[in-house]
ROKOLMAR-254836 format. One line per 8 residues: number of its first residue (from 0); their letters; for each residue x, y, z of C-alpha. Coordinates in steps of 0.05 Angstrom, whole numbers. Each point is the difference from the previous one (the first is absolute). Example, Ala and Ser with C-alpha at 12.3 -4.5 7.8 and 13.67 -1.06 7.14 Angstrom:
<sites>
0 = AS = 246/-90/156  27/69/-13
</sites>
This chain:
<sites>
0 = MPAETTSK = 3/0/-2  38/61/-22  2/54/49  -21/82/-34  43/46/-9  -10/58/48  31/60/18  -34/-6/76
8 = TLQQTTEG = 35/-11/62  -13/-64/39  -40/45/48  -42/28/-55  -32/-57/-29  -64/-19/18  27/-56/48  48/38/20
16 = LRLVGDAA = -54/48/23  -30/-60/32  53/-11/41  1/69/44  -38/20/57  -55/-27/42  -30/-34/-66  56/-50/-4
24 = NGWREWGP = -15/-37/65  -67/-19/-39  34/-15/-62  41/-46/42  -59/-37/36  -1/-48/-49  58/-37/-39  34/-74/-12
32 = YVSDRQWG = 9/-9/73  -21/-70/3  59/-54/1  21/-50/-48  11/-54/57  -23/7/70  15/-81/7  61/-18/27
40 = TVREDYSA = 12/65/39  27/7/71  -57/42/14  -50/-64/-13  40/-46/36  -25/-26/74  36/-65/-9  47/-22/61
48 = DGDAWAYF = 61/-8/-46  1/62/-39  -4/-28/-69  -50/48/-33  4/-32/-67  -24/-68/29  -53/38/50  -30/29/-58
56 = PHDHARSR = 15/-33/-61  -35/19/-77  -37/-55/6  -43/32/58  -5/68/-33  -62/-8/-37  -30/-26/60  20/31/68
64 = AYRWGEDG = -13/77/13  58/40/15  13/36/71  43/48/-20  -10/25/-75  -36/-24/-72  40/-22/-63  -32/-9/-77
72 = LAGFSDKS = 17/9/-69  4/66/-16  -24/23/61  -24/74/19  -27/31/67  -17/54/47  56/11/50  -33/-38/51
80 = QHWCLGLA = -16/-58/-43  -76/9/19  -12/-21/-69  40/-41/-52  -3/-4/-74  33/-62/-40  -10/-40/-58  -9/-75/-3
88 = LWNERDTI = 14/-48/-58  -18/-70/-20  26/-27/-68  -42/-61/4  48/-47/24  43/22/50  -17/-37/78  -13/68/30
96 = LKERLFGL = -25/70/-25  57/51/-14  -11/49/62  70/11/14  71/-3/-22  31/-77/8  67/-10/15  50/-48/45
104 = NNAEGNHG = 22/8/68  64/6/38  4/-78/3  -25/-16/-63  38/50/-43  69/-28/-17  23/74/9  -50/14/50
112 = EDVKELYF = -68/35/-12  -20/25/-67  -57/19/-30  -23/-41/-69  -46/43/-42  12/51/-56  -34/62/21  28/75/-18
120 = HVDGLPSH = -9/70/31  -18/32/-55  -20/81/16  -31/47/56  -4/57/33  23/25/70  -74/16/22  -14/-69/-29
128 = AYMRMLYK = -55/40/-42  21/-56/-53  39/-68/11  14/-56/-54  28/-59/8  3/-65/-43  -3/-75/8  15/-58/-44
136 = YPHAAFPY = -49/-63/13  7/-64/-36  -55/-42/-39  35/-53/28  -8/-26/77  45/43/36  60/-40/20  -1/-2/80
144 = SDLVEENA = 19/-77/8  58/4/-50  31/65/31  0/-36/68  21/-59/-19  58/24/-56  22/48/50  8/-43/57
152 = RRGLDDPE = 41/-52/-50  51/59/-6  49/14/41  41/70/23  48/-8/-62  -58/-5/-51  -38/57/-25  -70/11/11
160 = YEVLDTGV = -55/-30/-34  -51/52/-22  -67/-1/-26  26/15/-65  38/-56/-1  -60/-47/9  -31/10/-70  -59/29/17
168 = FNDNHYFD = 14/64/-41  20/-32/-57  -27/19/-67  -28/60/34  -59/-40/29  -21/50/48  -40/56/18  25/77/12
176 = VTIEYAKH = -44/20/57  15/83/12  -31/24/60  -14/72/14  -21/42/44  -31/76/-5  -27/46/48  -53/42/-12
184 = TPDDIFMR = -1/39/61  46/-28/63  -47/-49/22  -39/-14/-62  42/-59/-30  2/-31/-67  26/-69/-18  11/-26/-77
192 = VTVVNRSD = 22/-66/-12  22/-3/-73  15/-69/-21  37/-27/-71  7/-74/-22  68/3/-29  -6/-74/-36  -18/-19/-66
200 = CSASLQVL = -54/-46/29  -74/21/37  -2/-5/78  -40/13/63  11/36/53  -40/24/64  6/63/29  -16/29/73
208 = PQVWARDI = 11/68/22  -9/-6/73  -10/45/65  6/-16/67  10/18/74  63/-9/40  -22/-44/49  -2/41/65
216 = WSWVGEPV = -56/-40/37  40/-63/22  55/19/50  -37/48/50  -36/-55/41  -70/35/2  -55/1/-61  8/68/-32
224 = DRPALVLQ = -35/31/-67  26/-31/-64  13/32/-68  -55/-23/-41  -5/-6/-82  -76/-13/-21  -25/-6/-70  -59/57/-16
232 = NDRVAARH = -22/-11/-67  54/3/-49  54/27/46  27/-18/68  -5/46/63  73/2/42  -14/19/73  48/8/52
240 = PSQPDKEV = -2/12/69  51/63/-2  -10/20/-76  -51/36/-42  -41/-44/-41  28/-23/-67  -32/-39/-61  31/-48/-45
248 = TAWGKRPC = -20/-5/-71  37/-42/-52  -19/-11/-77  32/-22/-60  -21/-34/-70  -32/-51/37  -45/2/59  33/-16/64
256 = DWLFCENS = -25/-50/56  18/25/72  29/-48/49  0/11/76  48/-36/56  19/20/67  78/24/11  4/-53/53
264 = TNTPRLFG = 48/-64/14  -31/-69/-26  13/-29/60  -25/-67/-19  50/-1/-56  61/15/32  -10/-23/71  -60/-44/0
272 = EPASGPFK = -39/44/52  -75/2/-13  -23/65/-31  -51/31/-48  19/39/-60  6/27/-43  68/13/1  58/36/-24
280 = DGINDYIV = 11/-52/-61  -74/-9/-14  2/34/-67  67/-42/-24  -41/-58/26  -59/22/-43  40/14/-60  45/-50/4
288 = GANRGAIR = -35/-61/35  -74/17/-20  -17/-5/70  -65/41/-2  -2/2/81  60/35/2  -27/77/-21  -55/41/19
296 = HDSGTKVA = -38/36/-57  -22/69/37  50/16/60  74/-16/38  68/38/7  26/-18/-64  -36/1/-64  26/-14/-78
304 = AHFHMRLE = -34/26/-63  9/-64/-42  9/8/-78  9/-64/-48  39/19/-62  15/-38/-64  49/27/-38  24/-8/-72
312 = AGASEVVY = 75/0/-24  27/70/18  -68/27/31  -10/37/51  -51/19/51  -7/57/53  -41/-1/65  -11/53/49
320 = LRFAPAGS = -12/10/75  -18/61/34  0/5/78  -30/72/14  -32/40/61  -75/-18/-5  -45/29/-44  58/26/-48
328 = AHVNAKAL = -18/25/-68  22/-29/-66  64/11/-24  25/-21/-70  59/-49/24  28/-4/-65  10/80/1  19/-4/69
336 = FEQRTSEA = 64/-49/-17  19/38/-62  5/59/40  43/-30/62  47/-25/-54  6/65/-30  16/27/62  55/-54/13
344 = NEFYGALQ = 29/15/-65  9/79/19  33/-19/64  41/-43/-27  11/44/-55  20/58/51  47/-46/29  36/-25/-54
352 = NRLKDEDA = 6/66/-43  70/-1/-7  6/-78/-6  -5/-14/-75  13/-74/-13  -68/-41/1  25/-59/24  22/36/68
360 = RSVQRQAL = -53/35/-3  -42/-69/12  55/-23/44  -13/52/52  -72/0/-6  -10/-72/18  49/10/56  -31/47/33
368 = AGLLWSKQ = -69/-34/-19  31/-60/40  20/47/54  -79/22/7  -29/-73/-1  46/-11/50  -38/36/53  -33/-40/60
376 = LYNFDVKA = -38/4/60  42/-19/57  -34/-25/60  41/-34/55  -10/15/78  53/-47/31  -30/11/71  -65/-32/-29
384 = WLEGDPGK = 29/-47/-47  46/-32/63  -55/2/47  -53/-33/-49  -75/21/-10  -58/-3/50  -45/-69/-12  55/-37/-43
392 = GPLPAGRS = 32/-35/56  69/-10/31  57/13/-41  66/-57/-3  42/9/54  66/40/-10  -21/32/-68  6/66/39
400 = HIRNNQWR = 72/-11/-5  9/-24/-68  2/68/-27  -13/80/7  -14/-10/73  37/63/19  -38/37/-51  -74/4/36
408 = HLCNFDIV = 3/76/-21  -2/-16/-67  -67/18/-35  -10/15/-69  -64/9/-46  23/42/-60  19/5/-69  62/-21/-4
416 = SMPDKWEY = 51/-15/-68  18/-67/-7  62/-33/-27  -49/-48/-43  -66/-15/21  7/-78/-10  74/-14/14  4/52/57
424 = PWYASWDL = -73/23/18  36/41/69  35/60/1  82/-6/10  26/63/30  56/13/-48  -39/-10/-54  -55/40/13
432 = AFQAVAFA = 54/56/-2  21/-13/-69  -72/-11/-22  -17/67/31  59/32/-45  -34/-30/-59  -72/19/16  32/77/4
440 = LIDIEFAK = 8/0/-71  -78/-4/-7  -35/12/68  40/42/49  -47/-3/52  -13/-72/8  81/-4/1  2/44/59
448 = DQLLMLVK = -61/-41/33  41/-67/-4  60/29/32  -41/41/51  -38/-67/20  55/-41/13  36/49/55  -75/-1/31
456 = DRFMHPNG = -11/-34/68  -41/-53/-24  63/-22/-45  65/23/34  13/-34/66  3/36/64  77/-11/-7  11/33/-57
464 = QLPAYEWR = 8/-58/-46  -43/-4/-71  -38/-61/-15  38/-47/-51  -57/-41/-26  -61/-45/24  45/-68/5  50/32/50
472 = FDDANPPV = -9/72/14  62/1/49  42/-9/-60  47/60/-20  -13/29/-71  55/48/-34  -18/73/39  -16/27/-74
480 = HAWATWRV = -62/41/34  32/66/9  26/-6/-72  -67/-10/-41  -22/62/49  52/50/-33  -12/-33/-68  -75/6/-1
488 = YQMEKTQT = 14/72/37  34/20/-58  -45/-28/-51  -53/41/19  39/60/6  24/-11/-76  -72/-13/-17  -36/54/31
496 = GKGDVVFL = 56/53/23  -8/-14/77  19/-48/43  -56/-37/60  42/24/59  -47/-25/51  9/-60/-38  64/0/14
504 = ERIFHKLL = 1/19/69  -49/-49/20  40/-64/-25  67/35/19  -28/-3/80  -16/-72/-7  58/-19/-30  48/25/52
512 = LNFSWWVN = -33/-54/45  15/-53/-56  74/26/-7  4/-11/76  -22/-71/-8  57/-13/-56  54/29/42  -25/-32/71
520 = RKDAEGHN = -17/-70/-23  51/-16/-69  62/28/21  15/-53/51  70/26/36  -20/78/-19  54/7/-53  -39/26/-51
528 = IFQGGFLG = 5/-73/-40  -71/-28/-1  -15/-67/-13  -76/11/-20  -22/-70/-11  -47/-11/-58  4/56/-38  -52/-25/-59
536 = LDNIGLFD = 56/-32/-33  -25/-74/6  58/-43/-14  53/46/-22  53/-15/54  26/-67/24  -47/2/63  -75/1/13
544 = RSAALAPG = 2/74/23  -71/-8/34  26/-47/48  53/3/49  72/-19/-10  26/-60/38  21/15/75  64/53/4
552 = YQLDQADG = -12/23/-80  -17/69/-18  -4/24/-74  21/74/-10  -39/10/-66  24/47/-54  -70/16/-20  -27/11/68
560 = TAWVAGYA = 55/57/14  -12/34/-75  -71/-6/9  4/42/68  51/50/-33  -52/7/-48  -57/4/48  39/56/40
568 = LDLMRIAL = 19/41/-60  -72/-1/-24  -17/27/63  48/52/2  -32/21/-75  -68/-1/29  24/45/67  33/56/-44
576 = ELAQHNEV = -57/5/-47  -40/11/65  48/43/27  -15/51/-63  -67/7/45  26/-11/66  69/4/19  -7/-49/65
584 = YVDIAVKF = 8/-51/-55  75/29/-10  15/-43/66  -32/-64/-26  37/8/-64  62/4/40  -10/-60/41  -16/-39/-65
592 = FEHFLYIA = 67/23/-24  34/-27/57  -42/-69/-7  29/-2/-72  74/15/15  -3/-47/52  -28/-61/-47  52/20/-52
600 = GAINEVDK = 52/0/49  -7/-72/20  -19/-28/-67  69/29/-26  43/-23/57  14/71/31  4/-25/71  35/-69/-7
608 = EDVEGLWD = 9/-4/82  -80/-7/1  -18/-34/-58  16/-29/-68  -28/33/-59  -37/-36/-57  42/23/-59  52/-44/-35
616 = EDDGFFYD = 54/40/-27  23/-49/-47  -70/-27/-25  -27/80/-8  -60/-35/33  -45/4/61  -5/-69/38  -44/-22/61
624 = VLHRPDGL = 43/-20/66  -11/-64/43  17/6/67  23/-78/26  -4/-20/70  67/-3/15  3/85/-17  33/-5/-77
632 = RESVRLRS = -40/39/-43  1/-29/-79  -25/35/-63  -57/-34/-42  37/8/-67  -66/-9/-39  -2/54/-52  -80/13/0
640 = FVGLIPLF = -40/64/-9  15/12/77  60/25/-14  -23/46/-53  -58/27/55  55/49/22  -6/46/-50  -75/13/12
648 = AVRVLEQR = 25/40/59  10/69/-35  -32/63/-3  24/66/-26  -7/67/44  -24/57/-45  29/69/9  -65/27/31
656 = EHEGLKGL = 7/-53/47  72/1/23  1/80/-3  -68/18/5  -18/-34/65  22/52/62  55/-36/42  -2/-63/-44
664 = RERLLGFL = 63/5/-31  43/17/66  -32/-61/35  18/-50/-52  72/32/-1  3/0/74  -15/-65/1  49/-26/-48
672 = HHRPDLAA = 52/43/31  -9/-38/59  4/-67/-36  45/15/-60  10/-78/-9  -80/-1/-22  21/63/-47  37/-41/-48
680 = LISRWTEP = -67/-43/-17  -34/56/-28  10/53/-54  48/57/1  -39/52/37  48/55/-29  -13/-24/-68  -67/-14/-16
688 = GKGNRLLL = -18/-40/-62  -52/10/-67  -45/65/21  35/17/70  -22/-73/27  22/-42/55  -6/-70/4  -13/-47/60
696 = ALLRGQRT = 19/-77/-27  30/-64/32  48/4/-51  64/47/-20  7/5/-77  51/-64/-12  -39/-39/43  -64/17/-45
704 = KDLIKRML = 33/-16/-59  28/-64/32  -68/-23/13  -37/26/-62  58/-39/-36  -21/-64/33  -70/9/-15  9/19/-71
712 = DESEFLSG = 32/-61/-21  -32/-40/-44  26/-63/28  -15/16/72  -66/44/2  -16/37/-59  -57/-35/-41  -27/17/-66
720 = FGVRSLSR = -67/16/48  28/43/58  49/-22/58  -6/-72/29  -10/-17/72  54/-48/3  69/1/-37  1/-47/-62
728 = YYGDQPFK = 70/-20/21  -29/-55/48  -42/-31/-56  69/-46/-14  32/9/72  -55/-2/48  15/40/73  13/-47/55
736 = MQVDGSTL = 19/13/79  2/-37/61  -50/21/51  -16/-37/65  21/-73/-29  -38/9/-64  20/30/-71  -44/50/-27
744 = CADYQPAE = 5/18/-73  -30/44/-54  -4/-4/-66  -23/41/-61  -66/-14/-16  -33/48/-57  -71/-32/5  -37/-23/60
752 = SNSRLFGG = 25/-23/61  23/-73/19  -6/10/73  -68/0/33  32/47/47  -57/63/19  -46/-58/-39  34/3/-70
760 = NSNWRGPV = -43/50/-38  55/49/-13  73/1/-10  50/52/17  65/-38/-25  3/26/-77  -69/32/-27  -1/67/-7
768 = WMPLNFML = -45/42/45  -40/59/-19  1/42/72  77/-12/16  7/21/-80  -44/61/4  33/24/59  72/-14/-24
776 = IESLREFH = -22/41/-57  -18/58/44  59/-2/34  50/3/-58  -48/66/-22  13/24/77  79/-12/-7  -8/34/-68
784 = RYYGENFS = -28/71/26  64/12/37  58/-34/-42  -32/23/-69  28/-27/-65  77/2/31  -12/-67/40  -4/-54/-62
792 = VEYPSGSG = 0/-78/14  11/-49/-57  -64/-25/-19  -6/-60/-11  61/-17/45  59/-24/-45  -33/36/-58  49/63/-16
800 = YLASLEEV = -61/38/5  -2/58/47  -66/27/27  -29/48/58  -46/-28/52  -66/30/-34  21/-38/-66  8/-67/44
808 = ADGLSHRI = -57/19/34  -39/10/-69  35/-63/-26  -31/-41/56  -63/29/-5  -7/-20/-71  24/-72/19  -59/-9/54
816 = NSLFLRNE = -49/37/-53  20/-53/-56  -32/-53/40  -66/24/-18  11/32/-73  2/-35/-64  70/-20/-19  27/-4/-74
824 = EGNRPSMA = -34/-71/-7  -63/32/19  1/-37/70  -5/24/73  53/-36/41  -42/3/60  -60/-39/-34  52/-64/-21
832 = GYPQLEID = -37/-39/43  -67/18/-45  16/-15/-82  -75/-16/-13  -20/61/20  62/32/-35  -16/-22/-65  -73/10/5
840 = PESRDLVL = -26/72/-30  -51/0/49  50/-7/62  61/25/-21  -9/72/26  -21/-32/72  55/13/53  18/-35/70
848 = FHEYFHGE = 38/30/56  34/-54/35  37/3/71  69/-10/-36  40/-19/-59  48/-44/-24  68/3/7  21/-12/-74
856 = NGRGLGAS = -65/4/-48  -43/48/46  -60/-52/4  -57/27/47  6/-48/58  -39/-6/69  -70/41/10  -26/18/-63
864 = HQTGWSAL = -38/60/17  55/30/51  -26/77/-15  19/2/60  69/23/-16  11/-23/-60  -47/59/-23  67/49/18
872 = VALLLQPK = 10/-17/-71  -59/54/-21  54/55/30  59/-23/-38  -42/0/-63  -14/81/8  41/41/-27  40/45/49
880 = E = -14/69/11
</sites>
């Protein structure tokens, strides 16, 4: 769908005007807030052993009411999920209705959990006034058993068995099902389902747009007023005890039947306990099992408009559903969809007015569509979850100590950007920071809300820790919240000419608590070398970084230390900005300046009597250091992205900051006079760089060049598609180290992981990862702001070509972008796992945004809808100002 050429700014478009002021909240009330997968989540797990996958499997999902949310195919709901809309399909061959996306759980997949469907987020607006996605549904029976059984036969070293491999999509024997939503007003929702038979033979399909109420009545222990859907002539009245009355209408080429059931658990089927229906699976049992007693025809808490289609080869058919305030006047649905798609084209035309390449425009728009589709209502009250619901009987003994017992304060009921609504239908704190930065390209207010949300008392621990993710809130994710806050603040300043100082100040005060938590909890010996722990990089090191080491061992982490150094600089930069409005913040800025220098001194071995640094002069690289029980310290000489993260700790001070703020320069020089050993770690204050700027970085010029030389070596880190997470050197020569009587090994694995560490569904030992490459590109640009064109490095190393750091950043950005763009052969490297789609004229422009990418050929790996942080490519594609 081409964007219109426009001279308007983003804020001047129809959609841009919707996003301003109080009216914006009304337009945001409804959106794609229904998860792709609620089963198998920690929230729904009330087991004795904490096995969330086994406690609530996919086979239960159609029959069992959810406690903490809802899921569905192309789901849409209000912010509180009083009412949900979604789609069900039946090809007259499947054993169940297609009401939700299917995938393997963590134990079933040979590389952990994995969705096994073909679906694409195609378009959307930030207000969700228009949204569009595509689902591909085979004519043949969906291969549920084949996918489970074949993946069970495969091992860690085998490729994953995907739905395209089963053959059910051969010869285009499938339906393209496009699901669109358009809002006439903020609470008048139209759903349009367009089905196209892509094969050369006729086929039947049953299409069932659905409306249902989230189960709010089964968990309170006493009778409550239930929502009700009641047939009234040709429409369905929707009544909710806390909402205005609504009505549901549906129409198409053929008439529909209304089918009703209750959104309640089928206890006879699942647990052998007597109960009267109809149940949540009633419509499924009526359609698939021809069980006429499984439904009602007049009322319930779930309803489907049942359409039966017979489509000839290449034919298409459209059905509509409307969910509107009771008594709403007629609206021309076709004209409404045309209007909203035109507004979407205008909006993206304004965003992309300097992006001329049509393929790049399409990729960027789909990345942002994926970001918009990945919003979800995240509902989780940890205290209530640990203690159980009234009338539900006692919980298993010891359950409260399985996970998250120290997070009883956490009470979330928020619209949150998810990493991937099927594979990761829960927030992760550092993912969320990157997602907010990507959102800021099109929706500054939502980006700010996401960052503010995570530091609220309902999220942040009283001790200052940010929650990691629901499997283990106690884990420590990299502290990138301040970086994202500053980035979003700057983006708003660029877009509107004014930064939101109140937003900046609110987050800053909460992050002071979080920084104190890092300093007090992650620096074991008080030497400014940080242990960190998990830090989001799963299996990148030799050790399980979420678990305690053997007694007497301690690991000083190069990335943990560098992350905190960068955190100190981010907070210093924010304090300096706030000091432009209130000079009190100068004192705080100086404090973070001191923090940074102490860390810089420690990581670079300035005070050797107290601590051994992490820099290896011979290798020109940063390594973790292992402390053994006998007091010896040993460098873990494994070259991974861990050793490159110190490059992220770089910030440039503008002249207006170091000269314009009263007393700042004197305070800084006074500290450096007192600690001249630390002064050597930063740029020459009497010789400012480009633009009279000053540089704060963990590395001086020569060490910066040494580290970048390693990074740009194609035999080590530099691939055709970005910087690898582990050096290619270990492909032929795996790294080995003796620890506590065992030999630990790490080898270069450019594709999926060959271990089950952290569930086995991600791999940081070779593939290219978007967030780290994005931060690397940003850091190189920051170095260039100081050094300018005179500071050059070989790019690639050994090539003889000298490039500025800005050129290197542009080159890395180009390599990342090339994952998604068509190459000279007409292929997209990241879509190499979908050859059938790549040669299909109807599908070749569809793009997926994977979690990570093959270190050699760029093939997309891991979660397939990670928009999520892979939506950062939208910023890399955007031309520089």
